[in-house]
Structures are given as C-alpha cells and as structure tokens.
C-alpha positions as CSV (number, residue, x, y, z in Angstrom):
1,X,0.0,0.0,0.0
2,X,2.7,2.5,0.9
3,X,4.5,2.0,-2.5
4,X,1.2,2.5,-4.3
5,X,0.6,5.8,-2.4
6,X,4.1,7.0,-3.2
7,X,3.7,6.1,-6.9
8,X,0.4,7.9,-7.0
9,X,2.1,11.0,-5.5
10,X,4.6,11.1,-8.4
11,X,7.3,12.8,-6.4
12,X,10.7,14.0,-7.8
13,X,13.4,11.5,-7.2
14,X,15.3,14.1,-5.1
15,X,12.2,14.7,-2.9
16,X,11.6,11.0,-2.4
17,X,15.2,10.4,-1.5
18,X,15.2,13.2,1.0
19,X,11.9,12.1,2.5
20,X,13.4,8.7,3.1
21,X,16.5,10.2,4.7
22,X,14.4,12.3,7.0
23,X,12.3,9.3,8.0
24,X,15.3,7.1,8.7
25,X,16.9,9.8,10.8
26,X,13.9,11.0,12.8
27,X,11.7,7.9,13.3
28,X,12.5,5.1,15.8
29,X,9.7,2.9,14.3
30,X,8.1,2.1,11.0
31,X,6.0,5.2,10.2
32,X,2.4,5.1,9.0
33,X,1.5,5.8,5.4
34,X,0.1,9.2,6.5
35,X,3.4,10.1,8.2
36,X,5.4,9.1,5.1
37,X,3.1,11.1,2.8
38,X,3.4,14.1,5.1
39,X,7.2,14.1,5.0
40,X,7.1,13.4,1.2
41,X,4.7,16.4,0.7
42,X,7.0,18.6,2.8
43,X,10.1,17.6,0.8
44,X,8.3,17.9,-2.5
45,X,7.3,21.5,-1.7
46,X,10.9,22.2,-0.6
47,X,12.5,20.7,-3.8
48,X,10.0,22.3,-6.1
49,X,10.9,25.7,-4.7
50,X,14.6,24.9,-5.1
51,X,14.2,23.7,-8.6
52,X,12.2,26.9,-9.5
53,X,14.9,29.0,-8.0
54,X,17.6,27.2,-9.9
55,X,15.7,27.7,-13.2
56,X,15.5,31.4,-12.5
57,X,19.2,31.5,-11.8
58,X,20.1,29.7,-15.0
59,X,17.8,31.9,-17.0
60,X,19.4,35.0,-15.5
61,X,22.9,33.6,-16.0
62,X,22.2,32.6,-19.6
63,X,20.8,36.1,-20.4
64,X,23.8,37.8,-18.8
65,X,26.2,35.5,-20.7
66,X,24.5,36.3,-24.0
67,X,24.8,40.1,-23.4
68,X,28.5,39.7,-22.6
69,X,29.1,37.5,-25.6
70,X,27.4,40.1,-27.9
71,X,29.4,43.0,-26.5
72,X,32.0,44.1,-29.0
73,X,34.4,44.9,-26.2
74,X,34.5,41.3,-25.2
75,X,34.6,39.9,-28.7
76,X,38.4,39.5,-28.8
77,X,38.5,38.0,-25.4
78,X,35.9,35.5,-26.5
79,X,37.8,34.6,-29.6
80,X,41.1,34.2,-27.7
81,X,39.4,32.0,-25.1
82,X,37.8,29.9,-27.9
83,X,41.3,29.5,-29.6
84,X,42.8,28.4,-26.3
85,X,40.1,25.9,-25.5
86,X,39.5,24.5,-29.0
87,X,42.5,25.1,-31.2
88,X,41.3,22.5,-33.7
89,X,38.1,24.4,-34.4
90,X,40.0,27.6,-35.0
91,X,42.4,25.8,-37.4
92,X,39.4,24.3,-39.3
93,X,37.8,27.8,-39.5
94,X,41.1,29.2,-40.9
95,X,41.3,26.4,-43.5
96,X,37.7,27.2,-44.6
97,X,38.5,30.9,-44.9
98,X,41.6,30.0,-47.0
99,X,39.5,27.8,-49.3
100,X,36.9,30.6,-49.8
101,X,39.7,33.1,-50.6
102,X,41.2,30.6,-53.1
103,X,37.8,30.0,-54.8
104,X,37.3,33.8,-55.2
C-alpha cells in the first residue's frame, strides 16, 4: 500500500530520497503511510521551490552570458578563449577561410 501511495504522489526522485532520509533519521519505528506522505509532501514542496529558484538563476545567467558575448568589447576575449580551449576548431575555420579566398 505504501508503495502505491508513493507512486500515486509522483514525487521527484530528489524529494523521495530526502523524505526517506528524514524518516530514517527521525523515526524510531516504522511510520504510518500518512506520516510518510506528510514528509514526502514537505520535501516535494521544498524541492519544487529549489528547482524553481535554480531555473530562475540559470535563465538570468544565460541572459547575462548572451549580453556579454554580444558585447564588441568582449569579442576579442571570447575569440582568444575559444582559440585556447578549442584550437582544432580555429584551425578548421582558418582552413575554410583560405579555401573561400582561393575560390574567389
């Protein structure tokens, strides 16, 4: 019955894992289904809030990164970094440019 109730609640894996940890650490006996579901609901609420916050942080960071990448003042820094990290890509791009110049 307990497993069926947990499946029906469809919790995130992280919330389920944390609920199990809380129960193992705080209970000296096998908890009732209602107690397990209460802890699971509490952890689900907590993890949902954390995931929402992380999504907002990632969105903000992505937007900021795009603004920096488009800034002409940072263009040379971006190109230098790309050349350091992926020299093979820069060589391939140079080869493509040479081929285009030869064709013209």
